[in-house]
DRENLUMFI-145318 format. One record per residue (C-alpha): x, y, z; residue number from 1. Coordinates in Angstrom, 3 decimals. Layout:
R         c1         c2         c3   resi
R          X          Y          Z    NUM
...
END
This chain:
R         c1         c2         c3   resi
R    -43.996     35.501    -13.325      1
R    -42.309     38.984    -14.765      2
R    -41.739     42.113    -12.802      3
R    -43.316     45.159    -14.078      4
R    -41.671     48.452    -13.295      5
R    -43.894     51.182    -12.164      6
R    -43.175     54.614    -13.765      7
R    -44.472     57.581    -11.953      8
R    -45.781     60.545    -14.201      9
R    -44.608     64.088    -13.355     10
R    -48.187     64.846    -12.360     11
R    -48.274     61.985     -9.747     12
R    -44.922     63.157     -8.313     13
R    -45.989     66.834     -8.220     14
R    -49.202     65.658     -6.300     15
R    -46.996     63.651     -3.803     16
R    -44.866     66.748     -3.285     17
R    -48.030     68.882     -2.762     18
R    -49.483     66.409     -0.352     19
R    -46.061     66.172      1.623     20
R    -45.825     70.121      1.648     21
R    -49.488     70.421      2.876     22
R    -49.217     68.025      5.778     23
R    -45.666     69.396      6.757     24
R    -46.775     72.968      6.621     25
R    -49.979     72.050      8.699     26
R    -47.754     71.747     11.589     27
R    -47.414     75.428     13.481     28
R    -43.999     74.437     14.424     29
R    -42.850     73.954     10.997     30
R    -44.076     77.275      9.828     31
R    -42.454     78.917     12.852     32
R    -39.287     77.025     12.068     33
R    -39.101     77.944      8.474     34
R    -39.880     81.470      8.953     35
R    -36.941     81.904     11.714     36
R    -34.766     79.850      9.319     37
R    -35.436     82.026      6.126     38
R    -34.779     85.021      8.348     39
R    -31.461     83.824      9.588     40
R    -30.310     82.752      6.190     41
R    -31.298     85.937      4.883     42
R    -29.351     87.573      7.436     43
R    -26.168     85.557      6.584     44
R    -26.709     86.345      3.127     45
R    -26.845     90.037      3.305     46
R    -23.857     91.416      1.262     47
R    -20.957     93.385      2.438     48
R    -21.959     96.290      0.210     49
R    -25.004     96.560      2.740     50
R    -23.533     95.706      6.180     51
R    -20.020     96.335      5.460     52
R    -16.736     94.244      5.847     53
R    -16.262     92.669      9.237     54
R    -15.168     95.534     11.422     55
R    -11.928     95.317     13.419     56
R    -10.493     97.464     16.345     57
R     -8.566     99.388     13.889     58
R    -11.826    100.244     11.793     59
R    -14.254    100.833     14.528     60
R    -15.907    104.148     14.692     61
R    -18.426    103.820     17.299     62
R    -18.259    104.614     21.013     63
R    -17.440    101.932     23.596     64
R    -20.521     99.823     24.520     65
R    -22.900    102.616     23.282     66
R    -26.497    101.372     23.419     67
R    -28.570    100.768     20.125     68
R    -28.891    103.895     18.145     69
R    -29.764    105.104     14.660     70
R    -26.169    104.562     13.567     71
R    -25.844    101.415     15.456     72
R    -28.867     99.676     15.560     73
R    -27.759     96.787     17.839     74
R    -25.088     99.133     19.692     75
R    -21.441     98.710     19.947     76
R    -18.779     96.419     21.684     77
R    -16.020     97.091     23.928     78
R    -14.091     98.625     21.084     79
R    -16.744    100.538     19.288     80
R    -17.348     98.061     16.636     81
R    -20.959     97.809     15.294     82
R    -22.795     94.589     16.910     83
R    -24.917     94.258     13.915     84
R    -22.016     93.796     11.674     85
R    -20.403     91.347     14.094     86
R    -23.638     89.379     14.170     87
R    -24.216     89.271     10.406     88
R    -20.988     87.852      9.850     89
R    -21.159     85.769     12.913     90
R    -24.305     84.182     11.084     91
R    -22.299     83.282      8.235     92
R    -19.705     81.375     10.271     93
R    -22.048     79.783     12.615     94
R    -24.260     78.464     10.110     95
R    -21.568     77.243      7.859     96
R    -19.956     75.328     10.606     97
R    -23.249     73.696     11.737     98
R    -24.200     72.694      8.156     99
R    -20.853     71.292      7.237    100
R    -20.667     69.468     10.355    101
R    -24.199     68.043     10.014    102
R    -23.046     66.774      6.468    103
R    -20.121     65.153      7.749    104
R    -22.299     63.719     10.506    105
R    -24.881     62.318      8.509    106
R    -22.407     60.698      5.865    107
R    -20.551     58.886      8.679    108
R    -23.819     57.922     10.495    109
R    -25.576     56.872      7.496    110
R    -22.600     54.836      6.293    111
R    -21.878     52.929      9.487    112
R    -25.730     52.444     10.284    113
R    -26.502     50.941      6.761    114
R    -23.425     48.677      6.734    115
R    -23.958     47.383     10.249    116
R    -27.669     46.740      9.468    117
R    -27.278     45.172      6.111    118
R    -24.505     42.927      6.741    119
R    -25.212     41.979     10.383    120
R    -23.234     39.311     12.247    121
R    -19.688     40.486     13.252    122
R    -19.779     43.627     11.193    123
R    -22.959     44.686     13.133    124
R    -21.634     43.804     16.399    125
R    -18.327     45.536     16.134    126
R    -19.871     48.775     14.492    127
R    -22.587     48.935     17.119    128
R    -19.879     48.711     19.994    129
R    -18.148     51.689     18.416    130
R    -21.585     53.406     17.882    131
R    -22.154     52.894     22.002    132
R    -19.101     54.529     22.821    133
R    -19.888     57.752     20.876    134
R    -23.579     57.341     21.871    135
R    -22.879     57.385     25.751    136
R    -20.178     59.969     25.647    137
R    -21.753     63.480     25.102    138
R    -20.629     64.976     21.792    139
R    -19.725     68.152     23.476    140
R    -17.670     66.494     26.088    141
R    -15.602     64.732     23.189    142
R    -15.357     67.736     21.180    143
R    -14.030     69.731     24.251    144
R    -11.232     67.186     24.713    145
R    -10.308     66.406     21.163    146
R    -10.450     70.120     19.643    147
R     -7.473     71.489     21.877    148
R     -5.448     68.535     20.902    149
R     -5.984     68.890     17.146    150
R     -5.512     72.858     17.445    151
R     -2.193     72.242     19.099    152
R     -1.103     69.703     16.405    153
R     -2.209     71.690     13.506    154
R     -1.669     75.399     14.812    155
R     -3.919     78.383     14.376    156
R     -1.964     80.059     11.166    157
R     -2.809     79.513      7.540    158
R     -5.698     78.078      5.915    159
R     -7.240     74.517      5.312    160
R     -9.945     74.272      2.449    161
R    -10.656     77.840      2.793    162
R    -11.207     77.795      6.556    163
R     -8.809     78.929      9.334    164
R     -7.564     75.996     11.314    165
R     -9.599     76.435     14.367    166
R    -12.774     76.474     12.229    167
R    -11.785     73.721     10.289    168
R    -11.193     71.754     13.493    169
R    -14.573     72.389     14.947    170
R    -16.252     71.365     11.957    171
R    -14.562     68.085     11.811    172
R    -14.640     67.412     15.435    173
R    -18.512     68.166     15.736    174
R    -19.269     66.147     12.559    175
R    -17.366     63.224     13.728    176
R    -18.673     63.100     17.317    177
R    -22.442     63.557     16.568    178
R    -23.363     60.683     14.401    179
R    -24.168     58.040     16.720    180
R    -27.871     58.684     17.191    181
R    -28.507     58.854     13.566    182
R    -26.525     55.511     13.118    183
R    -29.011     53.597     15.296    184
R    -31.996     55.164     13.504    185
R    -30.369     54.162     10.184    186
R    -29.438     50.684     11.165    187
R    -32.990     49.829     12.682    188
R    -34.622     50.896      9.535    189
R    -31.686     49.076      7.097    190
R    -32.798     45.625      9.213    191
R    -36.240     45.956      8.039    192
R    -35.678     47.190      4.673    193
R    -33.237     44.355      3.698    194
R    -36.000     41.835      4.327    195
R    -38.410     43.539      1.867    196
R    -39.288     41.853     -1.419    197
R    -37.551     44.546     -3.692    198
R    -34.416     43.809     -1.994    199
R    -34.856     40.081     -2.751    200
R    -35.558     40.754     -6.343    201
R    -32.678     43.021     -6.888    202
R    -30.524     40.120     -5.272    203
R    -31.968     37.665     -7.703    204
R    -31.012     40.112    -10.758    205
R    -27.600     40.159     -9.527    206
R    -27.163     43.357     -8.069    207
R    -23.901     43.677     -5.707    208
R    -24.506     44.382     -2.050    209
R    -23.135     48.034     -2.611    210
R    -25.583     48.523     -5.431    211
R    -28.450     47.310     -3.267    212
R    -27.562     49.487     -0.380    213
R    -27.193     52.860     -2.545    214
R    -30.050     52.095     -5.284    215
R    -32.588     50.351     -3.038    216
R    -32.015     50.922      0.592    217
R    -30.555     54.381      0.748    218
R    -33.655     56.236     -0.953    219
R    -36.040     54.646      1.698    220
R    -33.858     56.177      4.485    221
R    -34.136     59.686      3.246    222
R    -37.188     60.672      5.434    223
R    -35.491     59.496      8.567    224
R    -32.115     61.209      7.580    225
R    -33.739     64.333      6.885    226
R    -35.723     64.483     10.108    227
R    -32.524     63.674     11.924    228
R    -30.413     65.845     10.074    229
R    -32.410     68.936     11.257    230
R    -31.886     67.919     14.760    231
R    -28.093     67.560     14.244    232
R    -27.810     70.892     13.217    233
R    -29.269     72.228     16.217    234
R    -26.978     70.203     18.153    235
R    -24.132     71.433     16.133    236
R    -24.859     75.103     16.731    237
R    -24.944     74.235     20.415    238
R    -21.636     72.566     20.544    239
R    -19.912     75.117     18.327    240
R    -21.119     78.066     20.476    241
R    -20.148     76.392     23.715    242
R    -16.614     75.568     22.114    243
R    -16.161     79.356     21.107    244
R    -17.568     80.571     24.261    245
R    -14.749     78.802     25.977    246
R    -12.163     80.471     23.609    247
R    -11.620     77.666     21.145    248
R    -13.187     79.677     18.065    249
R    -11.323     82.121     15.812    250
R    -11.466     85.930     17.015    251
R    -10.549     86.804     13.398    252
R    -13.652     84.863     12.220    253
R    -16.178     85.380     15.078    254
R    -18.882     83.006     15.374    255
R    -22.005     83.829     17.546    256
R    -20.304     81.823     20.400    257
R    -17.151     83.821     19.969    258
R    -19.119     87.055     20.197    259
R    -20.684     85.766     23.579    260
R    -17.090     84.917     24.744    261
R    -15.860     88.378     23.798    262
R    -18.845     89.979     25.627    263
R    -18.391     87.869     28.794    264
R    -14.726     88.813     28.847    265
R    -15.597     92.563     28.261    266
R    -17.830     92.446     31.300    267
R    -21.124     93.393     29.173    268
R    -23.357     91.667     31.842    269
R    -21.880     94.186     34.691    270
R    -21.956     96.928     32.444    271
R    -25.472     96.767     31.583    272
R    -24.608     96.134     27.793    273
R    -27.427     93.824     27.285    274
R    -27.405     94.445     23.579    275
R    -23.939     92.841     23.241    276
R    -24.973     89.632     25.009    277
R    -28.410     89.462     23.688    278
R    -27.856     89.877     20.095    279
R    -25.984     86.676     19.541    280
R    -27.630     84.907     22.324    281
R    -30.948     85.302     20.784    282
R    -29.530     84.376     17.474    283
R    -28.350     81.169     18.859    284
R    -31.511     80.292     20.484    285
R    -33.888     81.183     17.694    286
R    -31.905     79.309     15.136    287
R    -31.463     76.105     17.253    288
R    -35.217     76.226     18.107    289
R    -36.131     76.563     14.443    290
R    -34.274     73.540     13.535    291
R    -35.710     71.550     16.284    292
R    -39.157     72.485     15.189    293
R    -38.562     71.563     11.607    294
R    -37.075     68.344     12.702    295
R    -39.950     67.458     14.918    296
R    -42.445     68.523     11.986    297
R    -40.453     66.226      9.446    298
R    -40.778     63.462     12.019    299
R    -44.450     63.880     12.559    300
R    -44.885     64.224      8.782    301
R    -42.871     61.003      7.666    302
R    -43.782     58.818     10.663    303
R    -46.896     56.775     10.011    304
R    -47.141     56.143     13.971    305
R    -47.976     59.812     14.375    306
R    -50.654     59.710     11.694    307
R    -54.269     60.672     13.370    308
R    -56.762     57.784     12.355    309
R    -60.495     59.394     12.001    310
END
C-alpha cells in the first residue's frame, strides 16, 4: 500500500492560522497580555533621539529625587537623572536578558527532553536524574550561587559578544538553570509521538534517528514549547530582577532590577520617592504578568483537554 503525501494549500494554511488566532484572542488574558507586551516592546524600541542616551551622574540635569513634572514625567533619581530615561533603557536590558535566557533554556530543555524520550533506556534514566536535580532546586537559588562565582572568574571589564560580563553571565546562568520543567513536558510528548505511525514510516524509509527527531517529532512539539517559553520569559524576568536587586547586575547598563536596587540604596521609600521605586517595579510586574497570561492562553488554545465540548 503506497503512502500519499498530503499537501496543504496556502488557503488551508491561512484558514488554520486564522482559526488559531480567533481562538487565542478569544481569551481575555491573551488580549491583555499582548497589549501590555506590545506597549513594553514599543517602550524598549523608543530611539535615543527621542528619549536621549542613558543619563549618568555627570549628564544629569534635574534636582535630586524631584517628583514627576513636565520636564521629568517620572521624576528624577538621587543624582538628578530622569527616571523615564532610565526605565526606557532598563526595558532594553531586562527584555534582552529575559528573551536570550529563554532561548538558551528552550534549546537545552528541548534537546535533553527529546533525546531522553526518544532513546529511552539508560539515556532516559541519566538525563532525567540530571533534570530532577535542576527541577527540585529553584532556579533563583542556583543562579544566586553560580553567578558570583562566574563573575569572580571572568571579571567585570570588557565585553563578551557585545555584552558586559555581568550581563552575559546572568543570561547564561538563567538559561542554564531554568530548563528542567520544559524538559519534562518535551519528554512526555516525545514518548507519545515516537510511537505514532508517521514515525514508524520514517524509520522504514531509512531516516536516521536525528532526522526523525528534527523533521517529524520537533514540529509536533512547537505548541508545547511556545506555551512553556512564554512562562520561562516571565520567570527569567523575575530571576534577573532579583539578581540585579542584590547587586549582581551592571550599574553601567542598568536593568529594571538594578534601578530597584539603586532606589533602595538611595532610601527612596523612606524619602517618599514613590516614582523611583514604582516605575521599574510596575514594569517588572506588568511584563511578567503579560507573559504569564500569554502562556496560559497558548496552553488553553493548544491543549485539547481544555476544549469545551458542546
